[in-house]
C-alpha positions in Angstrom: -49.8 7.7 -8.6 -51.8 5.1 -6.5 -48.7 3.4 -5.6 -47.0 6.4 -4.6 -49.9 7.6 -2.5 -50.0 4.2 -0.5 -46.2 4.4 0.1 -46.7 7.8 1.7 -49.3 6.1 4.0 -46.9 4.0 6.3 -47.6 4.5 9.8 -44.5 5.2 11.7 -43.7 3.9 15.0 -43.1 6.3 17.8 -39.8 6.3 19.0 -38.3 8.0 22.2 -35.0 10.0 22.1 -33.2 9.5 25.4 -30.4 12.0 26.4 -27.1 10.6 27.6 -26.9 9.5 31.4 -23.1 10.2 31.0 -22.4 12.3 27.9 -18.9 11.2 26.4 -16.2 13.9 26.6 -16.0 16.5 23.8 -19.0 15.1 22.3 -21.7 17.6 21.2 -24.7 16.5 19.3 -24.5 17.7 15.7 -21.0 18.8 16.1 -18.5 16.3 14.2 -15.2 15.2 15.9 -12.1 14.3 13.9 -9.6 11.7 14.6 -6.1 11.4 13.3 -5.4 7.7 12.3 -3.9 5.7 9.6 -4.9 3.6 6.8 -2.5 0.7 6.4 -2.4 -0.7 2.7 0.3 -3.3 2.0 3.7 -2.2 3.0 2.9 1.4 3.8 0.2 3.4 5.8 -1.4 6.8 4.7 -2.2 9.3 7.3 -6.0 10.3 7.6 -8.3 12.1 9.5 -11.8 10.6 10.2 -14.7 12.6 10.5 -17.2 11.1 13.3 -20.8 12.1 14.3 -21.9 10.9 17.7 -19.5 8.1 17.8 -20.3 7.0 14.0 -17.4 7.5 11.4 -18.8 8.8 8.2 -15.9 10.3 6.1 -12.2 9.7 5.6 -10.1 12.4 4.4 -6.2 13.0 4.0 -4.1 14.3 6.9 -2.3 17.5 5.5 0.5 17.2 8.2 1.3 13.4 7.3 4.1 13.2 4.6 2.5 10.2 3.1 -0.6 12.0 2.0 -0.3 15.8 2.3 -4.0 15.9 2.7 -5.1 13.8 -0.2 -6.7 10.2 -0.4 -7.1 7.7 -2.7 -10.0 5.4 -3.8 -9.0 2.9 -1.3 -8.7 5.0 1.8 -12.2 6.6 0.8 -14.0 3.4 0.7 -12.4 2.1 3.9 -15.0 3.8 5.8 -17.7 1.4 4.2 -15.9 -1.6 5.9 -17.3 -0.1 9.3 -20.9 -0.1 7.8 -21.0 -3.6 5.9 -24.1 -4.9 6.4 -22.9 -8.4 5.2 -20.2 -8.7 7.9 -21.0 -11.5 10.3 -22.6 -10.6 13.5 -21.9 -13.7 15.2 -19.2 -16.3 15.8 -19.4 -19.1 13.0 -18.1 -22.5 13.1 -18.3 -24.6 9.9 -20.6 -22.1 8.7 -23.0 -22.4 11.5 -23.7 -20.1 14.3 -21.5 -20.5 17.3 -20.8 -18.4 20.6 -17.6 -16.6 22.0 -17.6 -19.0 24.9 -17.5 -21.9 22.3 -14.6 -20.1 20.9 -12.6 -19.6 24.1 -13.3 -23.3 25.0 -11.8 -24.3 21.6 -8.8 -22.1 21.8 -7.9 -23.2 25.4 -8.3 -26.8 24.4 -6.1 -26.5 21.4 -3.6 -24.3 23.4 -2.9 -27.1 25.9 -2.4 -29.6 22.8 0.0 -27.2 21.2 1.9 -26.9 24.3 2.5 -30.7 23.9 3.5 -30.7 20.3 5.4 -27.3 20.2 2.6 -25.9 18.0 2.7 -28.6 15.3 -0.2 -28.1 12.7 -0.7 -24.6 13.9 -1.0 -22.0 11.1 -1.5 -18.5 11.3 -2.5 -16.4 7.9 -2.3 -12.7 8.0 -1.6 -9.7 5.7 1.6 -8.1 5.3 2.4 -6.9 8.8 4.2 -3.5 9.4 3.1 -3.0 13.0 6.0 -3.3 15.6 3.5 -4.2 18.3 2.0 -7.2 16.4 5.3 -8.2 15.3 6.6 -8.4 19.0 3.2 -10.5 19.9 3.7 -12.9 16.9 7.7 -13.3 18.0 6.3 -14.4 21.6 3.6 -16.7 20.2 6.0 -18.5 18.0 8.8 -18.7 20.6 6.2 -20.5 22.7 5.0 -22.6 19.7 8.2 -23.0 17.9 6.6 -25.6 15.2 3.9 -23.4 14.4 4.4 -21.2 11.0 3.1 -17.7 10.3 2.4 -17.0 6.6 1.8 -13.5 5.4 0.2 -13.0 2.1 -0.7 -10.0 -0.1 -1.7 -10.6 -3.6 -0.1 -7.3 -4.7 3.2 -6.9 -3.2 6.6 -5.2 -3.9 8.8 -8.2 -3.6 10.2 -7.6 -7.3 11.0 -4.1 -6.2 13.1 -5.3 -3.1 14.8 -7.8 -5.1 16.0 -5.1 -7.4 17.3 -3.1 -4.9 19.2 -6.3 -3.4 20.9 -6.6 -6.8 21.8 -2.8 -7.2 22.9 -2.2 -3.8 23.4 -5.7 -2.1 20.6 -5.4 0.4 16.7 -4.6 0.2 15.8 -0.9 0.3 12.9 1.2 -0.1 12.6 4.1 -2.6 11.1 7.2 -1.7 10.7 9.7 -4.5 10.9 13.6 -4.5 9.0 14.5 -7.7 8.8 18.3 -6.8 12.7 18.2 -7.4 12.6 16.6 -10.6 12.6 18.7 -13.9 12.5 15.5 -15.9 10.5 12.4 -15.1 10.7 8.9 -16.9 8.2 6.3 -15.9 8.7 2.7 -17.0 5.3 0.9 -16.4 4.7 2.9 -13.1 1.3 4.6 -12.4 2.9 6.5 -9.5 0.1 9.0 -9.2 -2.5 6.5 -8.2 -1.0 3.3 -6.9 1.5 2.4 -4.5 3.0 3.8 -1.3 3.0 7.5 -1.4 0.7 7.9 -4.5 -1.1 10.6 -2.9 1.6 12.8 -2.0 3.4 12.1 -5.3 0.5 13.1 -7.2 0.5 16.5 -5.3 4.2 17.0 -5.5 4.2 16.4 -9.3 1.2 18.9 -9.7 3.2 21.5 -8.0 5.5 21.9 -10.8 2.5 22.2 -13.2 1.1 25.0 -11.0 3.2 27.9 -12.0 5.6 27.1 -9.0 9.0 27.1 -11.0 9.8 25.6 -14.2 7.3 23.2 -15.5 8.5 19.6 -15.4 8.5 16.9 -18.4 7.1 13.5 -18.0 8.0 10.5 -20.4 6.0 7.7 -19.9 6.1 4.0 -21.3 3.3 1.7 -20.4 1.4 -1.3 -21.5 -2.0 0.3 -20.9 -3.4 3.7 -20.5 -3.1 5.0 -16.8 -3.6 8.3 -14.8 0.2 8.7 -15.0 0.3 8.2 -18.7 -2.4 10.8 -19.4 -0.4 13.4 -17.6 2.6 12.3 -20.0 4.4 14.8 -22.4 5.6 11.9 -24.2 3.8 8.7 -24.0 5.0 5.4 -25.5 2.5 2.4 -25.7 4.9 -0.6 -25.1 4.4 -4.1 -24.2 5.2 -5.5 -20.8 8.0 -7.6 -22.2 9.3 -4.3 -24.1 10.0 -2.2 -20.9 13.3 -3.9 -19.9 14.6 -3.1 -23.4 13.5 0.5 -22.9 15.6 0.6 -19.5 18.5 -0.7 -21.4 18.3 1.8 -24.0 17.9 4.6 -21.3 21.1 3.1 -19.6 22.8 3.6 -22.9 22.7 0.0 -24.6 23.1 0.7 -28.5 20.9 -2.3 -29.4 17.7 -0.4 -29.3 17.1 2.5 -31.4 13.9 3.7 -30.0 13.4 7.5 -30.6 11.3 7.8 -27.6 14.1 6.4 -25.5 16.7 8.5 -27.2 14.6 11.6 -26.6 14.1 10.7 -22.9 18.0 9.8 -22.2 19.1 13.2 -23.6 16.7 14.9 -21.5 17.9 13.1 -18.5 21.6 13.9 -19.5 20.6 17.4 -19.6 19.3 17.5 -16.1 21.7 15.9 -13.9 20.6 15.8 -10.3 17.5 17.2 -11.4 15.8 14.0 -12.9 14.5 10.7 -11.9 13.3 7.4 -13.5 10.9 5.2 -11.8 10.0 1.6 -12.7 6.4 -0.2 -11.9 6.3 -2.4 -8.9 5.2 -5.4 -11.1 8.3 -5.0 -13.5 11.0 -7.7 -12.7 14.0 -7.2 -10.4 16.5 -6.7 -13.5 14.4 -3.7 -14.7 14.4 -2.2 -11.3 18.2 -2.7 -10.8 18.6 -0.8 -14.1 16.7 1.9 -13.0 18.5 2.2 -9.5 22.0 2.2 -11.4 20.5 4.7 -14.0 19.2 7.2 -11.0 22.8 6.9 -9.3 24.6 7.5 -12.4 22.2 10.6 -13.2 23.0 12.1 -9.8 19.4 11.5 -8.7 20.2 9.7 -5.4 19.9 12.1 -2.4 18.2 14.6 -4.7 15.2 13.3 -6.3 15.1 9.7 -4.7 16.2 8.7 -1.2 16.4 5.0 0.0 15.2 3.7 3.5 15.0 0.5 5.3 11.8 -1.5 4.4 8.9 -1.3 7.0 8.9 -5.1 7.0 11.2 -7.9 6.3 11.6 -8.2 2.5 10.6 -11.8 1.3 8.3 -12.4 4.5 5.1 -11.6 2.3 3.7 -14.8 0.8 6.0 -17.0 2.9 6.1 -18.9 6.3 8.1 -17.5 9.0 9.3 -19.2 12.3 11.6 -18.0 15.1 14.0 -20.8 14.3 14.8 -19.3 11.0 16.0 -16.1 12.3 13.1 -14.5 10.4 14.0 -15.9 7.2 11.5 -17.3 4.9 10.4 -20.8 4.5 10.2 -22.5 1.1 7.4 -23.7 -0.5 4.4 -22.8 -2.6 1.6 -20.4 -1.5 -1.5 -22.1 -0.5 -5.2 -20.9 -0.8 -6.5 -21.0 2.9 
């Protein structure tokens, strides 16, 4: 009790509240402003609305008019606002662990640029995350044209390269699948937590839930997965399976007689009974043969154009985790990934 009393005896310093000399347009103290923006993550972007009070963003919510979110947000979009308030962010320019200045950085870049002009950019390496911005893409093309010996590396620890290679096997070129779960009476998920992770997860969860909220016939969900997921918890028929067993299940769904799995047999019969109104999805981390099997199976079941459509990828496939130069016609250089 004594400690609590002492804590309440703190003398607060008097502070003056000064009004705006020129108040920003549309800003009313105490009234929030909402800005429509996008939260990029990997190879996709989620439409969000950001709530701001007196110029300070405090909350992120989904944009109901954006097809990738439909008003919903996931854990990563919700946490994104914390990056704007991170007290551990560097407040100054750092060099070799010590405090530097913007002037020193500007001098260093100007001197480096003169050296790179003489060598064509030899030794210049640029590391970014996966880029889906046409503006940044054009800026990087101009920079690499000026420094042809430079290399641009895009790196994402979690990417969709296995999926794109699967579409390359199935269709001859990389494509991006977009699912329409609200149109599917039967869904089979092979190690895919589509309601929580991956591009469009927020919209997919809402689309799937529509069929379980009394709007039309209730859908059925079959899930095979190595570990429990949000999607698996919603399954009507869930099969715990090792990661290495997923390809065998995909082949069983495609009609391979080598696997007598009862889960696969029941799912295959249900899929065949709902041609054009069914869907099979595979998790991004599954190897390309599994994705190729799933795309072939969806085509055979009449899902293409109904419950799944394909678009051009938002970035150059195989660009992630590789070096890019203008001389390679946007193809990837070889070599192992490095830690920078």
